[in-house]
PASEBA-1860 file (N, C-alpha, C; in nm, 3 decimals):
! residues 71
1> XXXXXXXX> 3.230/23.253/14.612/3.130/23.190/14.657/3.042/23.268/14.713 ~ 2.918/23.242/14.724/2.796/23.314/14.764/2.725/23.252/14.881 ~ 2.667/23.283/14.984/2.605/23.195/15.085/2.458/23.254/15.101 ~ 2.381/23.172/15.135/2.230/23.225/15.171/2.235/23.138/15.326 ~ 2.197/23.218/15.398/2.207/23.158/15.572/2.067/23.210/15.646 ~ 2.074/23.130/15.760/1.952/23.141/15.825/2.012/23.146/15.982 ~ 2.000/23.265/16.052/2.052/23.275/16.183/1.906/23.285/16.268 ~ 1.940/23.261/16.393/1.851/23.271/16.490/1.881/23.383/16.604
9> XXXXXXXX> 1.846/23.493/16.587/1.888/23.618/16.685/1.771/23.663/16.749 ~ 1.811/23.637/16.900/1.700/23.643/16.972/1.574/23.600/16.995 ~ 1.601/23.462/16.981/1.476/23.358/16.943/1.413/23.405/16.808 ~ 1.428/23.480/16.725/1.364/23.533/16.585/1.469/23.463/16.485 ~ 1.423/23.408/16.358/1.485/23.365/16.243/1.510/23.492/16.147 ~ 1.663/23.498/16.089/1.688/23.587/15.990/1.727/23.524/15.904 ~ 1.687/23.550/15.751/1.733/23.502/15.659/1.834/23.626/15.581 ~ 1.938/23.582/15.528/2.023/23.662/15.455/2.085/23.612/15.337
17> XXXXXXXX> 2.192/23.667/15.264/2.300/23.627/15.183/2.416/23.698/15.209 ~ 2.556/23.659/15.142/2.636/23.728/15.155/2.743/23.661/15.094 ~ 2.891/23.740/15.067/2.967/23.669/15.008/3.056/23.623/15.090 ~ 3.028/23.711/15.218/3.155/23.660/15.308/3.087/23.629/15.447 ~ 3.054/23.471/15.490/2.966/23.458/15.577/3.032/23.485/15.705 ~ 3.114/23.451/15.711/3.204/23.491/15.843/3.183/23.623/15.911 ~ 3.192/23.715/15.822/3.201/23.869/15.837/3.061/23.910/15.881 ~ 2.977/23.830/15.788/2.834/23.907/15.829/2.796/23.828/15.951
25> XXXXXXXX> 2.810/23.719/16.002/2.787/23.670/16.120/2.825/23.780/16.220 ~ 2.978/23.785/16.200/3.030/23.897/16.320/2.945/24.028/16.304 ~ 2.895/24.060/16.193/2.839/24.193/16.208/2.650/24.181/16.305 ~ 2.625/24.076/16.271/2.499/24.044/16.318/2.500/24.040/16.474 ~ 2.615/24.014/16.530/2.637/23.957/16.679/2.605/24.086/16.738 ~ 2.600/24.222/16.684/2.601/24.338/16.784/2.398/24.331/16.778 ~ 2.334/24.253/16.729/2.167/24.264/16.732/2.163/24.138/16.853 ~ 2.254/24.075/16.920/2.222/23.993/17.029/2.267/23.870/17.021
33> XXXXXXXX> 2.212/23.785/17.099/2.255/23.645/17.081/2.228/23.568/16.970 ~ 2.308/23.546/16.861/2.298/23.474/16.745/2.338/23.337/16.731 ~ 2.272/23.258/16.664/2.302/23.098/16.624/2.286/23.105/16.483 ~ 2.399/23.019/16.421/2.365/23.015/16.268/2.327/22.878/16.268 ~ 2.183/22.883/16.194/2.120/22.744/16.221/2.143/22.657/16.058 ~ 2.173/22.728/15.953/2.149/22.677/15.833/2.241/22.756/15.736 ~ 2.316/22.735/15.627/2.348/22.790/15.507/2.380/22.702/15.406 ~ 2.365/22.774/15.288/2.383/22.701/15.154/2.478/22.780/15.074
41> XXXXXXXX> 2.576/22.687/14.996/2.668/22.799/14.899/2.634/22.786/14.778 ~ 2.664/22.908/14.704/2.616/22.891/14.553/2.749/22.983/14.480 ~ 2.762/22.957/14.346/2.856/23.015/14.283/2.843/23.127/14.236 ~ 2.725/23.184/14.239/2.724/23.301/14.153/2.602/23.403/14.288 ~ 2.601/23.513/14.262/2.541/23.613/14.340/2.392/23.615/14.300 ~ 2.347/23.587/14.142/2.226/23.568/14.108/2.132/23.453/14.173 ~ 2.215/23.315/14.168/2.142/23.190/14.235/2.142/23.223/14.380 ~ 2.235/23.301/14.477/2.197/23.316/14.613/2.083/23.421/14.640
49> XXXXXXXX> 2.076/23.515/14.572/1.977/23.620/14.575/1.847/23.569/14.557 ~ 1.835/23.502/14.438/1.716/23.424/14.396/1.657/23.322/14.516 ~ 1.740/23.255/14.572/1.719/23.167/14.690/1.685/23.242/14.800 ~ 1.738/23.313/14.848/1.715/23.408/14.951/1.549/23.474/14.930 ~ 1.530/23.528/14.819/1.411/23.606/14.785/1.294/23.496/14.814 ~ 1.300/23.344/14.745/1.223/23.270/14.778/1.199/23.215/14.909 ~ 1.288/23.213/14.990/1.284/23.183/15.114/1.195/23.281/15.202 ~ 1.207/23.432/15.158/1.188/23.564/15.224/1.043/23.556/15.212
57> XXXXXXXX> 0.990/23.508/15.063/0.867/23.566/15.006/0.807/23.452/15.004 ~ 0.832/23.341/14.976/0.743/23.235/14.933/0.718/23.147/15.053 ~ 0.599/23.115/15.137/0.609/23.042/15.269/0.638/22.904/15.244 ~ 0.621/22.851/15.121/0.612/22.720/15.112/0.760/22.685/15.081 ~ 0.841/22.778/15.035/0.994/22.723/15.043/1.060/22.715/15.199 ~ 1.035/22.829/15.262/1.051/22.843/15.406/1.033/22.714/15.483 ~ 0.854/22.704/15.471/0.795/22.595/15.556/0.880/22.457/15.471 ~ 0.940/22.447/15.373/0.984/22.330/15.334/1.146/22.287/15.398
65> XXXXXXX> 1.189/22.403/15.409/1.322/22.407/15.432/1.334/22.375/15.606 ~ 1.225/22.454/15.678/1.226/22.460/15.821/1.205/22.289/15.863 ~ 1.130/22.258/15.768/1.073/22.108/15.813/1.238/22.000/15.805 ~ 1.279/22.023/15.708/1.420/21.983/15.659/1.505/21.972/15.804 ~ 1.520/22.123/15.846/1.627/22.154/15.915/1.606/22.129/16.058 ~ 1.483/22.115/16.082/1.409/22.071/16.235/1.378/21.935/16.255 ~ 1.367/21.841/16.138/1.346/21.688/16.175/1.471/21.635/16.220
END
């Protein structure tokens, strides 16, 4: 399983993907105060990286998701 996740680190959003979400969150804790805001799971690495890229590079994808998770 692969995960696309959104963290809030020191009041800034961070989008990433990982095969081991818990391990990745622990690694991010060294950057400051973090909060897991949202995650999605995928069966393949290709699907997860495609979604991560859409969220990072296409404002409309990020805006749509942000609207869903803050409503």
